[in-house]
VOGU-3710 file (C-alpha; in Angstrom, 3 decimals, decimal comma):
1> xxxxxxxxxx> -62,305/18,993/-53,163  -61,080/19,826/-56,638  -60,182/23,416/-57,402  -62,859/25,085/-59,485  -63,860/28,459/-60,795  -65,724/30,605/-58,282  -68,355/32,548/-60,228  -68,928/34,968/-57,371  -65,214/35,770/-57,210  -65,079/36,279/-60,976
11> xxxxxxxxxx> -68,006/38,698/-60,780  -66,366/40,634/-57,938  -63,089/40,861/-59,874  -64,905/42,059/-62,995  -66,699/44,743/-60,993  -63,441/45,983/-59,488  -61,728/46,086/-62,887  -64,544/48,252/-64,226  -64,160/50,561/-61,208  -60,422/50,833/-61,858
21> xxxxxxxxxx> -61,028/51,749/-65,491  -63,621/54,334/-64,529  -61,254/55,985/-62,043  -58,180/55,950/-64,270  -59,894/57,381/-67,346  -59,658/60,793/-65,653  -56,041/60,339/-64,507  -52,716/60,591/-66,377  -52,092/57,730/-68,823  -49,129/56,662/-66,675
31> xxxxxxxxxx> -51,529/55,532/-63,933  -53,197/52,985/-66,225  -49,776/51,847/-67,441  -48,629/51,325/-63,842  -51,716/49,351/-62,824  -51,461/47,126/-65,900  -47,808/46,444/-65,094  -48,766/44,891/-61,739  -51,938/43,114/-62,887  -50,341/39,668/-62,849
41> xxxxxxxxxx> -48,747/40,015/-59,410  -51,577/41,728/-57,492  -55,254/41,170/-56,782  -58,007/43,340/-58,243  -58,710/44,637/-54,725  -55,099/45,827/-54,343  -55,168/47,562/-57,734  -58,485/49,223/-56,912  -56,984/50,566/-53,681  -54,008/51,875/-55,697
51> xxxxxxxxxx> -56,345/53,538/-58,203  -58,273/55,270/-55,419  -55,019/56,443/-53,797  -53,701/57,758/-57,128  -56,952/59,632/-57,690  -56,669/61,254/-54,252  -53,056/62,220/-54,946  -53,619/63,763/-58,373  -56,758/65,561/-57,217  -54,600/67,120/-54,499
61> xxxxxxxxxx> -51,897/68,138/-56,996  -54,407/69,709/-59,352  -56,399/71,543/-56,666  -53,656/72,502/-54,212  -50,349/72,877/-56,101  -49,896/75,691/-58,640  -47,421/73,792/-60,856  -50,057/71,125/-61,547  -53,194/73,264/-61,741  -52,987/74,418/-65,373
71> xxxxxxxxxx> -53,581/71,063/-67,042  -56,374/68,515/-66,924  -55,251/65,425/-65,021  -55,817/63,056/-67,946  -53,604/65,240/-70,166  -50,583/65,185/-67,857  -47,586/63,450/-69,435  -44,370/62,019/-67,985  -42,659/65,411/-68,168  -45,414/66,890/-65,989
81> xxxxxxxxxx> -45,122/64,042/-63,495  -41,377/64,613/-63,305  -41,971/68,117/-61,887  -42,950/66,650/-58,525  -40,832/67,994/-55,647  -40,091/66,970/-52,092  -42,233/69,870/-50,886  -45,201/68,548/-52,887  -44,945/65,213/-51,064  -44,608/66,911/-47,670
91> xxxxxxxxxx> -47,674/69,042/-48,430  -49,592/65,936/-49,530  -48,692/64,150/-46,284  -50,143/67,034/-44,279  -53,176/67,243/-46,585  -54,035/63,579/-45,934  -54,596/64,221/-42,227  -57,818/66,170/-42,978  -59,511/67,019/-46,266  -62,903/67,242/-47,961
101> xxxxxxxxxx> -63,910/64,741/-50,619  -66,410/65,987/-53,179  -69,665/64,090/-53,636  -70,624/62,432/-56,908  -72,932/65,338/-57,718  -73,828/68,768/-56,369  -76,684/67,373/-54,260  -74,279/65,203/-52,228  -72,390/67,176/-49,546  -68,616/66,995/-49,276
111> xxxxxxxxxx> -67,370/64,216/-47,046  -64,761/64,897/-44,366  -61,842/62,461/-44,618  -59,507/61,985/-41,654  -56,502/59,673/-42,050  -54,246/58,440/-39,289  -50,700/57,088/-39,383  -51,397/53,719/-40,988  -53,679/55,100/-43,709  -51,270/57,940/-44,513
121> xxxxxxxxxx> -48,390/55,481/-44,754  -50,346/53,226/-47,109  -51,285/56,126/-49,396  -47,679/57,361/-49,495  -46,476/53,824/-50,283  -48,813/53,809/-53,295  -47,263/57,026/-54,614  -43,767/55,632/-53,958  -44,582/52,482/-55,925  -46,017/54,539/-58,793
131> xxxxxxxxxx> -42,991/56,838/-59,029  -40,641/53,887/-58,608  -42,315/52,323/-61,656  -41,834/55,543/-63,633  -38,180/55,831/-62,613  -37,260/52,190/-63,314  -38,866/52,455/-66,736  -36,837/55,622/-67,449  -39,941/57,774/-67,767  -38,698/60,290/-65,170
141> xxxxxxxxxx> -35,172/61,357/-64,176  -35,464/60,732/-60,419  -37,836/59,479/-57,740  -38,280/62,297/-55,213  -40,828/60,331/-53,192  -37,910/58,440/-51,621  -36,686/61,705/-50,068  -39,671/61,946/-47,704  -39,719/59,463/-44,790  -42,856/57,459/-44,169
151> xxxxxxxxxx> -44,719/58,221/-40,934  -43,954/55,966/-38,002  -46,897/53,757/-37,130  -47,385/53,301/-33,407  -48,657/49,929/-32,295  -52,207/49,864/-30,990  -53,528/47,445/-28,380  -54,873/44,285/-29,987  -58,580/43,866/-29,291  -60,091/40,399/-29,084
161> xxxxxxxxxx> -62,778/38,517/-27,200  -62,249/36,526/-24,033  -63,716/33,024/-23,814  -66,563/34,331/-21,650  -67,361/37,002/-24,244  -67,278/34,419/-27,032  -69,826/32,330/-25,142  -72,099/35,336/-24,597  -71,886/36,338/-28,277  -72,820/32,876/-29,511
171> xxxxxxxxxx> -75,588/32,663/-26,930  -77,106/35,920/-28,149  -76,949/34,709/-31,743  -79,069/31,738/-30,670  -81,508/33,381/-28,268  -81,448/37,125/-29,004  -83,011/37,747/-25,609  -81,049/40,981/-25,084  -81,857/42,436/-28,490  -84,504/45,106/-28,995
181> xxxxxxxxxx> -87,991/43,963/-29,967  -87,419/45,156/-33,519  -84,123/43,262/-33,725  -85,723/40,123/-32,278  -88,229/40,008/-35,153  -85,397/39,590/-37,652  -83,243/37,483/-35,323  -85,893/34,762/-35,211  -85,509/34,441/-38,977  -81,700/34,639/-39,086
191> xxxxxxxxxx> -80,709/32,888/-35,826  -79,273/29,751/-37,456  -77,437/31,779/-40,090  -75,992/34,242/-37,568  -74,860/31,471/-35,230  -73,196/29,596/-38,115  -71,363/32,739/-39,319  -70,046/33,619/-35,859  -69,054/30,004/-35,230  -67,181/29,931/-38,536
201> xxxxxxxxxx> -65,229/33,091/-37,682  -64,359/31,959/-34,173  -63,645/28,362/-35,212  -61,593/28,890/-38,384  -60,338/32,509/-38,451  -61,424/33,163/-42,042  -61,659/36,673/-43,481  -65,020/38,367/-43,986  -64,460/38,380/-47,782  -63,826/34,633/-47,665
211> xxxxxxxxxx> -66,999/34,089/-45,661  -69,091/36,107/-48,116  -67,667/34,167/-51,078  -68,410/30,708/-49,686  -70,795/28,458/-51,602  -72,862/25,489/-50,453  -70,749/23,300/-52,741  -67,606/24,429/-50,866  -68,703/22,720/-47,636  -67,908/19,068/-46,900
221> xxxxxxxxxx> -69,609/18,118/-43,637  -68,488/14,510/-43,971  -64,857/15,560/-43,530  -65,466/18,791/-41,551  -63,776/20,709/-44,334  -64,492/23,588/-46,680  -62,897/25,212/-49,707  -61,950/28,860/-49,286  -60,698/31,345/-51,866  -57,910/33,457/-50,376
231> xxxxxxxxxx> -57,152/37,123/-51,083  -54,782/36,354/-53,946  -57,266/33,978/-55,592  -55,645/30,766/-54,344  -58,025/28,095/-53,128  -57,221/26,015/-50,054  -59,054/23,437/-47,983  -59,502/24,311/-44,308  -60,974/22,223/-41,527  -63,389/23,145/-38,767
241> xxxxxxxxxx> -64,041/21,693/-35,312  -67,181/19,649/-34,482  -68,950/22,674/-32,955  -68,712/24,552/-36,260  -69,792/21,444/-38,177  -72,909/21,227/-36,016  -73,723/24,918/-36,537  -73,255/24,625/-40,304  -75,310/21,443/-40,552  -78,136/23,083/-38,614
251> xxxxxxxxxx> -78,068/26,130/-40,890  -77,747/24,112/-44,122  -80,888/22,190/-43,236  -82,723/25,517/-43,330  -80,711/27,025/-46,194  -81,425/24,218/-48,660  -85,163/24,909/-48,341  -84,716/28,571/-49,300  -85,512/29,651/-52,853  -82,984/32,312/-53,830
261> xxxxxxxxxx> -82,883/35,160/-56,314  -81,558/33,846/-59,677  -77,758/33,809/-59,707  -77,452/33,199/-55,968  -78,468/29,536/-55,860  -75,106/28,258/-54,578  -74,365/31,109/-52,145  -73,928/29,710/-48,637  -75,004/32,685/-46,542  -78,006/34,696/-47,685
271> xxxxxxxxxx> -79,453/38,065/-46,792  -83,119/38,547/-45,978  -83,539/39,449/-49,656  -82,435/35,885/-50,512  -79,220/37,128/-52,138  -75,602/36,412/-51,211  -74,936/38,282/-47,987  -72,664/41,336/-48,229  -69,543/42,203/-46,247  -71,313/45,214/-44,750
281> xxxxxxxxxx> -74,194/43,027/-43,530  -71,779/40,631/-41,816  -69,866/43,529/-40,247  -73,122/44,909/-38,843  -74,109/41,445/-37,638  -70,855/41,026/-35,703  -71,095/44,525/-34,257  -74,664/43,909/-33,092  -73,882/40,751/-31,122  -70,489/42,003/-29,900
291> xxxxxxxxxx> -72,109/45,084/-28,370  -74,111/42,741/-26,125  -71,332/40,266/-25,383  -68,537/42,802/-24,835  -70,075/46,283/-24,368  -66,756/47,884/-23,368  -65,038/46,704/-26,568  -66,631/49,033/-29,080  -64,545/48,107/-32,128  -65,202/44,387/-32,465
301> xxxxxxxxxx> -65,312/43,434/-36,152  -64,956/40,221/-38,172  -61,213/40,887/-38,219  -61,167/41,028/-34,411  -62,865/37,612/-34,363  -60,045/36,451/-36,648  -57,569/37,807/-34,087  -59,454/35,969/-31,357  -59,190/32,686/-33,250  -55,484/33,216/-33,984
311> xxxxxxxxxx> -54,676/33,911/-30,352  -56,634/30,879/-29,141  -54,903/28,630/-31,688  -51,474/29,943/-30,736  -52,147/29,549/-27,016  -53,173/25,920/-27,600  -50,318/24,958/-29,943  -47,499/27,480/-29,476  -46,900/27,084/-33,226  -46,851/30,465/-34,985
321> xxxxxxxxxx> -46,123/28,791/-38,337  -49,347/26,806/-38,046  -51,254/29,983/-37,197  -49,741/31,789/-40,205  -50,617/28,879/-42,521  -54,234/28,614/-41,387  -54,750/32,378/-41,588  -53,303/32,490/-45,090  -50,341/34,727/-44,225  -47,379/34,395/-46,578
331> xxxxxxxxxx> -44,978/35,341/-43,769  -44,989/34,749/-40,020  -43,870/38,374/-39,689  -47,385/39,378/-40,719  -48,790/37,055/-38,070  -46,520/38,510/-35,394  -47,423/42,040/-36,458  -51,151/41,530/-36,094  -51,062/39,243/-33,084  -48,155/40,705/-31,149
341> xxxxxxxxxx> -48,982/39,270/-27,736  -48,332/35,771/-29,078  -44,616/36,407/-28,736  -45,197/38,170/-25,424  -46,727/34,969/-24,033  -43,646/33,015/-25,090  -41,365/35,522/-23,401  -43,300/35,105/-20,172  -42,741/31,356/-20,420  -38,996/31,980/-20,633
351> xxxxxxxxxx> -39,040/33,792/-17,279  -40,965/30,923/-15,700  -38,605/28,186/-16,883  -35,195/29,702/-16,144  -34,089/29,998/-12,496  -30,807/31,237/-11,107  -29,008/29,254/-8,389  -29,879/30,916/-5,086  -27,988/31,144/-1,795  -30,405/31,711/1,088
361> xxxxxx> -27,509/33,088/3,183  -26,356/35,548/0,506  -25,735/39,028/1,896  -24,780/41,738/-0,628  -23,075/43,806/2,104  -20,922/40,948/3,248
//
């Protein structure tokens, strides 16, 4: 499979760039300068997240801190940004735990935003990176953001599906016999698609964004392979097991008969509107079937199916470098972080394989 331009990916990138420009036009000029400085080394999704974080931060400064309330955000210069103090950062950290986000217009009510440790840490890291850029480019005298420690993120239990739950989920995607009558009406139309999507997640561990971006021309059933565009834009060929090949072949037989909306002709997975399926639709799809297969695990998402695949692959091979490569992680540390019990399983093996010489007549009081 030769590398080629992915039109869908280009359109997504263009949309994100326009969003970034729309957000930053109301922020200090330094924000646009910062985002342009990292354009080559980061994805459009990363820069959009930075832009949103910067908007949250400067909205807080303008609305909550007296020293920054007298000037419009877009008129703030480097001298204004250099006024930031350690107390401002501490106040912002507390503010992030609970605040109201204004709607786009007066008819839309304010939205309550609650951030936990990981989200707060990410938002603070954005501000650190921004002020580090200003400091290294000699636009401010010091970087006070370094004076405030980042919150400690406590590890959460890793949620994934057992083999029995995987079987039940795939079974429901095929039969839908436990769905509501209303859901069954749609499931009869989407059964092959839903089964192929779930099989792809569980059999290859791809990301939901990668699944959405797949085209018919990316799939090679002859070699059980497909081309996937990773987060950074790199394209790699991955391989799927025979069960996934069968599910895809079954779906493609139906898909190739479907007339799509113009511009979506090559999209692999379609919505009922005959357009490329969205990430939200896939997330809802996974949640729907997971609630039947694993009712006690209420937070099953496409990413949890990715965790399930990673754990199964590691348990079969014991090769964390292989797992990291297939998942598209640039470092095995990322793999260990997200799939912590992989190393736990290895530690258990150590206890099973090392035995101390024993003396059946040993008496500690002797």
